[in-house]
C-alpha positions, 0 to 999 in steps of 0.5 A: 577209700581203698587208697589208705589201705594201699599207700599204708602197705607201699610205706611199710607201716607194718610188713611181715615178708609178703604182707605188702605184695598182690591181693590175697589168693586161694590156695590149697594147703601143702602142709610140711612137717620138720624132719625129727627134733629141731636140734640135729645130729652132729653129723649134720652140722656145719661146723667148720669153725675155728674159734681163733678166727673169731675177732676176724668174724666180728671184723668180716661183719664190719666190713659187709655193714659198712659195704651194706650202709654204702650201696643202700644209702643207708643210714645204720644197721647192727647183727648180733650172731649167737653160735651154739657151736662155740658158745659166742655171741657177739655183736656188730654195728655201723653207720649212724644212730641219727642222722641230724645229731651225727651219733655213732650206732652201737650194737646196745641200741634198740630197734623197734622190731615190727612183725618180729613181735609175732614170733614173741607172741606165738611163743606166749600162746604155746606157752599158754597151750604148755600150761594147758590153758589154750588148745590150737583148736580152740575157736575164736567164739570162746572169745569173740562169740559175735566175730563173723565165722568165729566157731570156725577159726580156730587158735592154729589158723590165726598164728598161721595166717589161714584164718581169712581175715582181713587185715586192719586198715586204720590204726587203733586200740586193739578193740576198735580194730578188732570191731572194725576188722568184723565188718570187712569182708573175709578173704577165704573160707577159714582154713582154705588160704594164706594171706598175711593179716596183722588183725590175726595178731591183734586178735592172739593179744586179746587171747592172751589177755583174757585167758591170763587176766594179765596185760600182754606186756605182762605176759611176754615179760613173765612167760618169753623175756624171762625164760629167753633171759632178755635184758631189754626188750619190751612191748613198747606201749606197756613197758617203754624202753630199757636203753637208747631207740635209735632213730627211724629214719624216711627218705627225702629227697633221696637222703635219709632224714630222722622220723621216729615218732610213736609206735601204733602197733601192738601184739602185731608188731610193737616190741622193742629189742637189741639185735643181741636179745633178738639172737639169744631168744632165736637160740634160747626158742630153738634150744628148749628153754621157752617152749616145750619140744612138743610145742615147738613142733607145732610153731615148725608144722608149716602150710604153703604161702603160696608163693614158694614159701612157707609158715609156720605159727609166727614164724617163716621158713628160710633158705641158706645155701651156706646154712640149708633150711632154717625158720625165722621172721622179718619185720618193718615199719615205715622207718626201721627194718629187720630180721632174724634166723635161726639154722638148726644144722649151724646151730646158729642165730642171727638178728639184723636191724637197721634203721630204715627201711631196707627190706630186700636188702637185708635177705641179701646181708643175712646170706653173706653174714650166714656164708661168712660165719659158717666159713669162718676162715677169713674176712670177706674182702674190704673194699678200698673204694669210697662212694664218690659222687659220679654226677658232674657238677650240673647234671641232666635234669633227668637221670638215674644214680645207680649203686649195685652190688650182687654176684655175676651170673653166666647170661643163661643162667637159670636161678640167678641170685639176686643182688641189692641196688639203690636206684634214684630217678630225678622227678621221682620220691627216691628209695622206692627201689625196696621191693624190687630184685637185681641180677648181674650177668656176663654176656659174650654174645654179640660184637660186644661182650657186656657186664648186664645189669637189670633191675625189676620191679613187679606190680600187681595183676591187671585186671581182665588181662591177667598180666603183670606190669615190670618196672625194668632197668637195664645196663649195658657196660662193654667189658673193654672198658671195665677192663681199661678202668681197673687197668688205670687204676682209677676205675672209672668210666665216662664213654658214650657206648655205655647203653641203658633204658627204662622200660615197662612191659607186661608179663602174662603169667598163664602163658609165661609171655611178654604181651606189650614192651614200652621204652620209657627212657634211653641215653639222653646223647648230646654230649651228655655221657654216663660214668661209671665207677667200679670197686677195684678189689672186688674184682679181676674180669668180671667173670661168672661167680665174681661179685661186682660193685659199681656206681652210675650216673646215667643221663636220660632222654625221654624223647623215644621214636614213637615206633619204639615206645611201645610194642606188643606181641602176639603168642608167637612172639610176632609184633602186632598192633597194641590194643586199646582199652577199649578192645576190653569193652563189648559195646561200641563207643560213637565215633567222635565220643573222645572229640576235645572240648575246649581247655578244661575237660575229662574223657574217660576210659574205666574198666574194674570190678564192683568191690565192697566198700571195706574190701582190704584189697580190692581188685585193681582195674584199668583207667585212661583218663585224659583230664585238662585244666586248663590246657595243661593235663593233670596227672590223677591215673599212674596208681590204685584204680579201683570201683566200689559200691557204697552209699558213701553217707550220701544217702543212696547207693553209688559206684564211687570210682578211684584213680590216683597218680603223680605220688610225690615225697615232699619231706620224709613225713609229707606226700602228695598225690592226684585223685580223680573221682566218679560217683555214678548213682546205681539207681541212675544205671538200672533205670538207664539198662531198663529202658535200654538208653545207651548213656548217661546224659547231663540229666543225670546226677552223676559226678566227676571231679579231680583233686590234690591230696596231701598225706602226714605222717605224725606219731604213727598216725596218717591224717590228709588234707583233700583240696579242691582242683575241678569238678564236672560242669553242671551246665554242660549239656553234652557231658555223658556217661557211656556204660556197657551194660553187657556184662552187668546184671544189677551193678552189684558187687563182684560185678564187672563194669566198663564206663566212658564218660566224656564232659567240661570241667569247672572249678566251682565246689559247687557243682559237687553239691551235697558231695562237697560238705563246704565252701572251702576248697579243702577238707582235712580227716584222719585215716579214720575218716574223722573230721580234722581241722585243716589247720591243725593239720597244716601245724602237724 
């Protein structure tokens, strides 16, 4: 089931900088070569450094780390710096290593560095190249002759993610992963696109072992760790730990809870290290101690990622206002996050590691640390305000809690710097603001000049429309209120004049315009006022160029006037009627087809692309369900709607459509979500089209069911409990599926599928026939699909 892959991505099981974003695309590669050697001319260096201020730099970094934890609702974070201009190495930590025990995090703590491992593995391959044991032009069939297209996939393609090999979905031993991915579809022809895939580095790990006759851990230790003078860095699965591992954390009811478990990763993300070792590794790598200068040139030969970035052999390109161009890699497990970077013009290496998920905020923090070290004349302003929870004793049942930091821009800024924030929404999982962008503007337009804060969280494109759905939150605070709060010396605002809203909009990238905008939440009113607290030392008049820090409690109302809920726009920007999903069909729907059918029924509207059953990232379709169970709506339409063609162990080819929704975190390790599943035999669809029948009726063997899932993460492994809720009533003579045949020849993979459905539901697993293989209400299984005793699952 595709949701396994999608949800792994959502919780960050193993991600690089772009591994968990939209579906892979094919791009023309844009090769860029480094200008000169990585050791640049002295005239180009950033050298304004007074070595007497070094202790102040450390104090400044500590201040930045403490602020970082405050505004990201964080646990612990550490930074390592190696400055080759001054010869200084220092490491700073703030926060806790374990919220359960309350122990402080130190700079000596170890972290699981996840995909940062890829740079180490790439350096190992290049060491083998220096020793003439491997060539970048060697093809995969040298080691795996039976792997699909192995004679066209080179070592270089594996290193820079241009192989087209799908990312693996199920964690396992290296050879099992390789065997499974051999069955998965290619994302593009070898060398003709870019897509981040952990499978590439699993293959590289096994290549290293086959070339050397040693284990990956042994080769890393000999060829990289020793040459890099690394003292505590290990491949955890083989070598264990050489120090104290900081506890990883997940969010549980908006509070971080310890979760470490076993490390599931290997060559793609299994290294454990400290920030000091990571910074030293970067300095030694670019200083020529680990690989030759020719190999380093190969490492820095970049290809376009297709989204404005570039990737070399095991590293990304970085940009910094303070230090210009640099190189590095990030890494994120479900419970750890960090990055390293080296800036040649500054001749300084940086490493950041956190023991909780803070993906976007690490880049925000890096830029401020780089600026501090590059201009180390004074420490940054230290915030004197603590975070006081702005919620009243009895908060509104539906509200937002906001922690925001960022640079104030003019309202017309073309390329505003991204800020960082932690938003908590009641009724949702919390901690969901990890892949969003935040901006702060000063707007002097209108009668009330305001500080204007925006959070935008784009999702993947919608099928057929080419549109991206963006979740957006807006907050307007009149400057007069901010000025009064500063003048009072308290920094607190409580006022009905604070305006805010929760919005969704759809953006068409082809025409670069908003096509639909829906308002989901507005100020609650009724005497329940918003509260905002600002850090007074950070701001004078909230003008462009200043940094803003604030906390806010914002009570929400979902009671919105119907005409204001959603508006659609034509190409000229005029307001038009919003199209329904039926408008995407080329076939008419009989009048009254979606009439109510009692308290328990399902009305389906589905538009999708028929995908391969093991597609790494199948195209997401559209689905609108009106599911009623005992008179109450059953949410199973919010996430990941897709359709595959498979025999699914049923003995015949079927279209298997799934929709997921209502994702909730029960605790740091357990999630629930609802699902709707439709199974339609392909033979029945083909026969109906051949016979020119409008619909599949109750006499046809199609199935529809709704389920409630529970997912648990333990020791890096994921398992599921799937519980039956309802299914199509086999006795319902009016049940039918209405396909639109216009776009289909034979309902093959790659063709579109458009289906309507209407039927009654019944709480009887037997109505699913052979599809539900048990008389029990629930069945349990691992992420690999292996059966699991539900008593064992409950005990996890």
